[in-house]
C-alpha positions in Angstrom: 15.8 28.0 -17.3 17.5 24.6 -17.2 15.6 22.4 -19.7 15.0 18.7 -19.4 17.7 17.6 -21.8 15.7 18.5 -24.9 13.1 15.9 -24.0 12.0 14.5 -20.7 12.5 10.9 -21.8 16.3 11.4 -22.1 16.6 11.5 -18.4 15.5 7.8 -18.3 18.0 5.1 -18.9 17.5 1.4 -19.3 19.4 -0.3 -16.4 19.6 -4.0 -15.9 19.5 -4.8 -12.2 21.3 -7.9 -10.9 18.8 -10.5 -10.0 15.3 -9.2 -10.8 14.8 -5.7 -12.0 12.9 -3.2 -9.9 11.6 -1.7 -13.2 12.4 -2.0 -16.8 13.6 1.6 -16.8 15.0 3.7 -14.0 15.6 7.4 -13.5 19.2 8.0 -14.5 19.7 11.0 -12.2 17.8 13.2 -9.8 15.1 15.5 -11.1 15.2 19.0 -9.6 12.4 21.5 -9.9 12.6 25.1 -9.0 9.1 26.6 -8.6 8.4 30.3 -9.3 9.0 33.1 -11.8 12.3 34.3 -10.4 15.9 33.2 -10.9 16.5 29.5 -11.4 18.9 27.6 -9.2 21.7 25.8 -11.0 20.9 22.3 -12.1 17.1 22.9 -11.6 14.3 23.0 -14.1 12.0 26.0 -13.7 8.3 25.4 -13.1 6.0 28.4 -13.3 2.3 28.9 -12.7 1.8 28.6 -16.5 3.3 25.1 -16.8 0.3 22.8 -17.4 1.0 19.1 -17.6 1.3 17.7 -21.1 2.5 14.2 -22.0 5.1 15.8 -24.2 6.5 17.9 -21.4 6.2 15.1 -18.9 5.5 17.3 -15.9 3.2 20.2 -14.9 0.1 21.3 -13.0 -3.2 19.6 -13.7 -5.3 22.7 -13.1 -3.7 26.1 -13.7 -6.7 28.0 -12.4 -5.6 27.0 -8.9 -2.0 28.0 -9.3 -0.4 31.4 -8.9 3.2 32.6 -8.3 5.3 35.3 -6.7 8.9 36.5 -6.7 10.1 38.2 -3.5 13.5 38.9 -4.9 16.8 38.1 -3.2 19.9 36.0 -3.7 18.4 32.6 -2.8 17.1 31.3 -6.1 15.2 28.5 -4.3 13.5 30.4 -1.5 13.0 33.9 -3.1 10.1 32.7 -5.3 7.4 30.2 -5.2 4.1 28.9 -6.7 1.0 28.9 -4.6 -1.1 25.8 -5.3 -4.7 25.8 -3.9 -6.0 22.3 -4.3 -4.3 21.0 -7.4 -1.8 18.4 -8.4 1.7 18.6 -9.8 2.5 15.4 -11.8 5.7 14.0 -13.2 6.1 11.0 -15.5 8.5 8.6 -13.8 9.3 4.9 -14.2 7.7 2.7 -11.6 10.3 2.4 -8.9 11.2 3.6 -5.3 12.1 7.3 -4.8 13.2 9.7 -2.2 11.5 13.1 -2.5 12.8 16.4 -0.9 10.4 19.4 -0.7 11.0 23.0 0.2 7.9 25.1 0.9 7.7 28.6 2.4 7.8 32.3 1.8 10.4 34.9 2.9 7.6 37.5 3.4 4.5 35.7 4.3 3.0 32.7 6.2 2.7 29.2 4.7 0.2 26.5 5.5 0.5 23.4 3.5 -0.4 19.7 3.3 1.1 17.3 0.7 -0.2 14.0 -0.6 1.8 11.8 -2.8 -0.3 9.2 -4.7 -3.2 9.9 -2.3 -1.0 9.3 0.7 -0.4 12.1 3.2 3.4 12.5 3.2 3.5 16.0 4.7 1.0 16.5 7.5 -0.7 19.9 7.8 2.2 22.3 8.6 2.2 26.1 9.3 5.3 28.3 9.0 5.7 32.0 9.7 7.3 34.4 7.2 10.9 33.6 6.6 10.5 30.0 7.7 10.4 27.0 5.4 9.2 23.5 5.4 12.0 21.1 4.5 10.4 17.7 4.2 11.9 14.5 2.9 9.9 11.2 2.3 10.0 8.0 0.4 7.5 6.7 -2.1 7.0 3.4 -4.0 5.6 4.5 -7.3 3.4 2.0 -9.1 1.5 3.6 -12.0 4.3 5.5 -13.8 3.1 9.0 -13.0 3.9 10.7 -9.7 1.1 12.9 -8.4 1.7 15.4 -5.7 -1.4 17.1 -4.4 -1.0 20.4 -2.5 -3.6 21.8 -0.2 -3.8 24.0 2.9 -4.7 27.6 3.8 -1.7 29.0 2.0 0.3 26.3 0.3 3.5 27.6 -1.3 6.1 25.4 -3.0 9.7 26.4 -3.7 11.5 23.3 -4.8 11.2 19.6 -5.3 14.0 17.0 -5.8 13.2 13.4 -6.9 15.9 10.9 -6.4 15.7 7.2 -7.4 16.6 4.8 -4.6 19.1 2.0 -5.2 17.5 -1.3 -6.3 17.2 -3.9 -3.6 18.6 -7.4 -4.1 17.2 -10.8 -3.2 17.9 -12.3 0.2 19.1 -15.8 0.7 15.6 -16.8 1.8 12.3 -15.1 1.2 10.4 -12.8 3.5 6.6 -13.1 3.3 4.7 -9.8 3.7 1.0 -10.0 4.7 -1.5 -7.3 3.6 -4.9 -7.8 5.1 -7.6 -6.9 7.7 -8.4 -7.8 11.3 -8.8 -11.6 10.5 -5.1 -11.6 9.5 -3.5 -9.1 11.8 -1.2 -9.8 14.8 -2.7 -8.7 18.1 -1.0 -7.5 21.2 -0.9 -10.0 24.2 -3.4 -7.7 26.0 -6.0 -8.7 23.4 -5.8 -12.4 24.3 -7.5 -14.7 23.2 -8.1 -12.7 19.9 -5.7 -13.6 17.1 -5.4 -13.3 13.4 -4.2 -16.1 11.2 -1.2 -14.0 10.1 0.3 -14.2 13.6 -0.1 -18.0 13.7 1.3 -18.9 10.3 5.1 -18.9 10.8 5.3 -22.3 12.6 3.8 -24.0 9.5 6.9 -22.9 7.5 10.6 -23.7 7.8 12.7 -21.4 9.9 14.3 -19.9 6.8 11.1 -18.1 6.1 10.5 -14.7 7.7 6.9 -13.4 8.0 6.2 -9.7 8.2 2.6 -9.1 9.1 1.4 -5.6 8.1 -2.3 -6.4 8.3 -4.5 -4.2 10.4 -8.1 -4.2 11.4 -10.8 -2.2 9.6 -9.0 -1.8 6.3 -10.2 -2.5 2.8 -8.1 -2.6 -0.3 -8.6 1.1 -0.7 -7.9 2.3 2.8 -4.9 0.1 3.3 -3.5 1.8 0.2 -4.4 5.4 0.8 -3.1 5.2 4.4 0.3 4.3 3.1 0.4 0.7 4.3 1.0 -0.8 0.9 3.6 1.9 0.2 5.4 0.8 3.4 5.5 -2.8 2.2 6.7 -2.0 -1.3 9.5 0.2 0.0 10.9 -2.8 1.9 10.0 -5.8 -0.1 12.8 -7.4 -2.1 13.1 -9.6 -5.2 12.1 -13.1 -4.4 9.9 -12.1 -1.5 6.2 -12.7 -1.3 3.1 -10.6 -0.7 0.0 -12.4 0.6 -3.1 -10.3 0.0 -6.4 -11.0 1.8 -9.2 -8.4 1.8 -12.9 -8.4 1.4 -14.5 -8.1 4.8 -14.3 -4.3 4.9 -14.5 -3.8 1.2 -18.0 -5.2 1.4 -19.1 -2.8 4.2 -21.5 -0.8 2.1 -22.8 1.0 5.1 -19.3 2.4 5.7 -18.4 4.5 2.7 -14.9 5.2 4.0 -14.1 1.5 3.7 -16.5 0.3 1.0 -15.1 -0.7 -2.3 -17.3 -2.1 -5.1 -16.4 -5.5 -6.5 -15.3 -3.9 -9.7 -13.1 -1.4 -7.9 -11.9 -4.2 -5.7 -10.3 -5.9 -8.8 -8.7 -2.6 -9.7 -7.1 -2.2 -6.3 -6.0 -5.9 -6.2 -4.2 -5.3 -9.5 -2.4 -2.3 -8.0 -1.1 -4.6 -5.2 -0.1 -7.2 -7.7 1.6 -4.6 -10.0 3.5 -3.0 -7.1 4.9 -6.4 -5.9 5.8 -7.7 -9.3 7.6 -4.4 -10.3 9.9 -5.0 -7.4 10.6 -8.6 -8.3 8.3 -10.0 -5.5 5.7 -12.6 -5.9 2.0 -11.8 -5.1 -0.4 -14.4 -3.8 -4.1 -13.7 -3.6 -6.1 -15.2 -0.7 -9.9 -15.2 -0.9 -11.5 -13.7 2.3 -11.8 -16.2 5.1 -15.3 -17.3 5.9 -17.4 -16.0 8.7 -19.4 -18.3 11.0 -22.5 -17.8 8.8 -24.7 -20.9 9.2 -27.6 -21.9 7.0 -29.9 -24.1 9.0 -32.0 -25.1 6.0 -29.0 -26.7 4.3 -27.2 -27.5 7.5 -24.0 -25.9 6.1 -22.1 -22.7 6.2 -22.5 -20.0 3.6 -19.7 -18.5 1.5 -19.0 -15.0 2.9 -18.7 -12.1 0.5 -19.3 -14.2 -2.6 -19.1 -11.2 -5.0 -15.6 -10.5 -3.7 -14.5 -14.1 -3.7 -15.6 -14.2 -7.4 -13.9 -10.9 -8.2 -10.6 -12.1 -6.6 -10.7 -15.3 -8.6 -11.3 -13.4 -11.8 -8.4 -11.2 -10.9 -6.2 -14.2 -10.4 -7.3 -15.6 -13.8 -6.7 -12.3 -15.6 -3.3 -11.7 -14.1 -1.9 -15.2 -13.8 -1.3 -14.7 -10.1 -1.4 -17.6 -7.7 -4.5 -17.9 -5.5 -5.3 -19.7 -2.3 -9.1 -20.2 -2.0 -9.3 -19.7 1.7 -13.0 -18.9 1.4 -13.7 -22.5 0.2 -11.1 -24.1 2.5 -12.5 -22.4 5.6 -16.1 -23.1 4.8 -15.3 -26.8 4.0 -13.5 -27.0 7.4 -16.4 -25.4 9.3 -18.8 -27.9 7.7 -16.8 -30.8 9.1 -17.2 -29.3 12.6 -20.8 -28.2 12.5 -22.5 -25.1 14.2 -21.5 -25.9 17.7 -18.1 -27.3 16.8 -17.0 -24.0 15.3 -17.6 -22.1 18.5 -14.0 -22.7 19.8 -12.6 -21.2 16.6 -14.3 -17.9 16.9 -14.2 -15.1 19.5 -16.9 -16.5 21.7 -15.9 -16.1 25.4 -17.8 -15.8 28.6 -17.7 -12.7 30.9 -14.9 -12.4 33.3 -12.5 -14.9 31.6 -10.2 -12.5 29.7 -9.3 -8.9 30.8 -9.7 -7.7 27.1 -13.3 -8.8 27.1 -14.6 -8.3 30.7 -18.3 -8.6 29.6 -17.6 -11.5 27.3 -18.1 -11.4 23.5 -19.9 -13.3 20.8 -18.1 -12.6 17.5 -18.7 -14.7 14.4 -16.0 -12.9 12.3 -12.8 -12.9 14.4 -10.9 -15.8 15.8 -9.5 -17.1 19.1 -5.9 -18.3 19.0 -7.0 -21.8 18.3 -9.2 -20.8 15.4 -6.5 -18.5 14.0 -4.0 -21.4 14.1 -6.4 -23.7 12.2 -7.0 -21.0 9.5 -3.2 -20.5 9.3 -2.9 -24.2 8.7 -5.4 -24.0 5.8 -3.4 -21.1 4.3 -0.2 -23.1 4.5 -1.9 -26.1 3.0 -3.1 -23.9 0.2 0.3 -22.5 -0.5 1.8 -26.0 -0.5 -0.4 -26.8 -3.4 0.7 -23.9 -5.5 3.4 -24.0 -8.2 5.6 -21.3 -6.6 8.9 -21.7 -4.7 7.3 -20.7 -1.4 5.6 -24.1 -1.4 8.8 -25.8 -0.7 9.1 -23.9 2.6 5.9 -25.3 4.1 6.6 -27.9 6.8 5.2 -31.2 5.5 4.4 -32.6 8.9 2.3 -29.5 9.9 0.4 -29.2 6.6 -1.4 -32.5 6.4 
């Protein structure tokens, strides 16, 4: 057995990265695990069905009752033996950073059926291999919490080997890229969906040409589903030091009747802090944006209501607790609606007559989503809000378009 250098921590080295560091510590070399009770491949650490996770070891299985092992014999130290993991996790303590993972899964004498999640994200879709065939999968992951969790499931999940390799740290660009993480009120829509638009697709003209916007927002997502579907991971694997991450969620987090999306206000804060942590670890600058207001009019007070007030409050608390910049788009949008009145806000929202647009042949009356004009006005408010923040991005807002 190849040990972990008489202590797992010795594989970590403090590395100063030019510019802003991806993490205070980075993995000094690849970690290589050979699963199973047989011969161990050169340069690999053996992991058997008896290796439970302990903080001292720094790796292992979380539930040994769901782990077994077999050795088929043969000259291939990697493929001749394996562990079978029925619904348990293998965890490894790692510095927060970006990694490439390579996995071998199979059995020389039996079938294999396996699915792999990394940090709750499906990285290896359900895959079946016949005897003598092996899954050889590679994927990337942006680790945030300092402990990699691989969850194995399937009808017959067998694992032979795992290699974890740190990716090279990225360096800052000459000008910032601005990544957007949000829901349908932010997303960029295809031309076929005209006139529907999100403010994220309209914001670029309010900034100088040096700024690049990357809108990864998508409809129907809450802070949780955006994360577990790998969308935050995709952003973090590309964002660079000096870039920005604008975060607007709340509409779907508050959907208590949809348990797939729903996130309580307390958990909402936890997820927001995960986004913040992931961005700051990579030298990027997060900006919280309270959820844009719906067209929710209170006739008694002749004014518009704050939408999702518990989530607005939770986001403001998160900003205060973390010191992260915040644009109160909830307040800015409602104040704007109040200047227009109930009828005056109709051109902002997705209210169209039948037969006007192919995307809405029967017409639509939608008090949540925007027409292009409305999305443009909300984008203007976001730009104004950013211009008032004490962050470098404020200097990229076009003065003439933000007043």
